[in-house]
N, C-alpha and C positions, 0 to 999 in steps of 0.2 A: 961749840954752834955759835952762828951768828946771828943777832936776833936785831931786827928793824924794831926801837923802842915803842914805837907808835903804833907797828902796822900788824903784829902778831908775829910768825917765827920764821927762819929760813933754816933749814938743816943743810949744813955743807955737805956740798959733793965734788966731785973729781972737777966739773965744770968751773971756772971763775963766775961768779955771782956778781951781777950789776950794782953799782954803787950809786946812790941818789944824793946830790947834794941838798945839804939841810937836813937831811934825816941822822938821828943818833941810832950807830951802831955799836951794841954790845958784844965782844967775843966771848963765850965762856969757854973757859978750857975745862972739858968733861972727858972722862975716862971712855973709851970706847965700850960698849955693851956685847958687841959681836963675839960670838961664841962662848961667853962668859954664862954660870951657873946663875940662877936666881939669887943667889946669896951675894954674889957680886954685882949682881944688876940694880935691887932694891935701894942700896945708899946712891948710885947714879938717879935714879927715878926720883928718891927723896931729895936730893940738889937740886934737881931741875923746878921741882915743885916750889922748895925755899925759894929758888931765884925769881921764878914768874912772880909768886907772890909779894915779892918784895918790888918785884918791877910793877906790879898792877897797883899797889899803892903808892908808889910814887907817881905814875900816871896820873891816879885819883886825886894825888892830894893839889892844893891849889899852889898856882905857878908864881914866882914871884914876878912884878914888872922890871 
């Protein structure tokens, strides 16, 4: 998953995504949930939630100059 850190999320797709200079991109290696059962999808969902919570905490923290 490619995430522009300060703007929300972009989901990977077959088309190339634009790169904007000065933006921080996070490339999260996550399992593809397509075709998997609920027991396989829940840990993926939980990992996304954990990473988003950490990203929000990072964005909300005071920035060093």
